[in-house]
C-alpha positions, -999 to +999 in steps of 0.1 A: -294+003-190-274-029-173-246-024-147-215-024-163-179-038-152-160-008-140-132-002-159-098-007-152-066+008-169-052+001-198-014-006-181+020-009-204+058-008-197+077+001-230+098-029-240+124-003-243+122-007-203+122-041-205+152-044-223+174-013-200+165-039-174+174-069-189+204-054-201+213-045-163+207-073-146+205-101-166+162-104-163+131-087-166+118-085-130+143-078-102+123-100-077+114-131-091+105-149-056+094-141-030+082-154+006+046-147+013+050-155+053+075-119+048+054-101+021+029-069+032+001-062+006-005-021+017-039-018+007-035+023-002-065+047+008-090+029-005-125+050+009-152+061+001-143+098-010-118+080-036-138+051-047-170+063-050-154+086-071-130+065-098-143+039-121-114+029-118-108+030-085-141+007-085-128-017-110-099-023-089-122-035-060-118-079-069-083-074-080-071-067-044-098-086-024-076-118-048-044-108-040-055-103+002-075-136+003-047-157-014-017-136+005-035-140+040-045-175+035-004-183+028+006-168+062+011-134+046+001-096+063-026-076+046-022-036+054-055-015+053-038+022+053-061+051+055-062+088+053-058+106+089-074+133+091-050+164+101-046+196+112-045+221+095-019+240+082-013+274+059+009+254+035-021+232+024-044+262+023-021+279+007-014+253-017-047+238-023-067+266-015-088+265+019-123+250+007-098+218-012-075+216+021-106+214+037-121+186+018-091+166+013-090+165+052-122+148+056-111+124+029-110+097+052-142+097+071-142+089+108-151+066+134-139+031+136-116+018+109-128-013+098-159+008+087-143+036+064-130+017+041-146+002+009-179-020+014-172-046-006-133-055+009-133-086+035-114-078+070-090-109+087-089-105+121-051-108+118-043-076+090-030-043+102-057-013+100-036+018+101-039+058+097-011+079+077-007+117+080+013+119+048+005+109+009+031+080+015+025+055+041+061+051+049+068+083+053+089+085+084+066+096+113+036+097+101+022+065+095+032+031+121+035+006+089+069+008+088+077-006+121+049-030+126+058-045+090+096-043+109+085-063+140+067-093+115+094-092+097+088-082+065+107-075+036+086-078+000+059-048-001+030-054-030+019-022-035-025-010-041-048+015-038-054+048-048-047+073-061-019+063-084+005+089-087+000+101-055-001+083-024+006+051-040+041+065-055+050+083-028+046+053-005+062+030-035+093+050-036+095+052+002+093+014+006+115+014-014+138+041+004+133+020+034+148-014+019+118-030+011+113-051-021+091-032-034+066-048-065+040-022-076+008-040-093+001-022-123-038-039-125-044-032-087-039+007-087-066+035-096-064+068-108-087+094-137-065+091-164-045+060-182-016+083-189-011+094-154-013+060-141+013+048-172+036+073-161+037+060-125+040+023-136+070+034-159+093+059-129+083+026-100+101+000-130+127+019-134+142+027-110+115+016-075+111-016-085+087-042-105+053-037-118+030-069-126-001-072-130-024-092-104-024-128-121+024-125-121+019-114-082-005-150-070+018-169-089+047-157-068+023-160-032+010-197-045+033-221-027+067-231-042+065-204-068+099-203-067+131-206-088+163-227-086+189-211-064+215-220-090+197-194-118+214-170-126+179-148-135+165-157-101+160-130-079+181-126-044+166-131-011+172-096+012+173-097+049+144-077+066+150-043+061+163-011+085+158+025+079+189+036+060+212+064+076+229+075+043+217+098+012+216+066-011+194+037-018+180+010+000+200-004+031+216-032+025+213-064+040+228-101+046+209-130+029+173-136+045+177-170+070+149-192+055+130-192+087+103-167+087+107-143+117+079-150+144+046-137+137+030-117+172+011-141+192-025-132+199-014-119+228+009-098+214-002-060+204+000-056+167+007-013+172+037+003+177+036+006+215+046+047+211+021+051+185-016+064+200-044+033+188-082+029+176-085-010+200-128-011+193-130-039+166-157-037+144-192-062+149-178-101+142-139-091+149-107-087+163-091-061+144-063-043+157-054-004+139-029+023+147-034+057+144-009+087+134+024+101+150+009+134+149-033+126+151-054+156+148-067+170+176-101+177+165-106+140+148-137+132+158-143+095+165-178+092+180-200+083+151-190+073+111-192+099+082-182+102+049-170+136+028-187+149+002-167+150-031-174+191-041-144+191-064-154+170-098-110+168-105-100+158-074-093+126-087-066+138-105-045+144-077-043+156-043 
């Protein structure tokens, strides 16, 4: 039989949710413009463990690749986030069961970070490669990504990857809490079922960020894709976020300076100086990578291995 294209989710946002936001703020989308130089594409957990087992995850690869290429060419940041191997815990064993807990601990594979990504992606020399030791890439102390983005003056995060309703949703929520403008790309996230995917999109759109398709986001990345400043429907500009010290929503900021924060030079490290890193580049590339703040002591790095899928239902969640 001829090969068929892998599917993408039949996603939707209810009209009543669009109407709710339009009544609240006078426009459907909160963020009607973005500065590519201050925008990061976060690609969550696109590793063989998840992508091999999910046709929906394979289906979003072309959209993620398009977003990465366009944003990179426009001067933005692409961040590839991989699962770290974490220490075994009694809670993990109790919740998942020891065998499944071990399977998830191995989900990111081992070896140099570039080799652990899904093989169809093209990496740029200025891309970030990081590990996270929690579902969220923005949970304090469990991933160096927030600090790295702050160094680059990033104020807007595009969430893509898998699994929509676990690590992607967790990352979107925590990014908003830290003060980032969050856009979840509807057809560049994947999980096991449409209804799980759409439940997350509903939650994010209602309370944490915009939900838009790849074509909309590409149009925002395109130079000059900004609404007139005098328009009442134009989204506001935000400053570079800093972690909030209160218990409420994102930390407030003054209008951002029109000039983007200078990017690190080729001599500047692209990892947090307090976080261990794996500095070995992939063949033919100069790629910097960071390890989680609390890496597992038993994480092997001498070879690249890919975990086997033992649970046929694991793509429904962790």
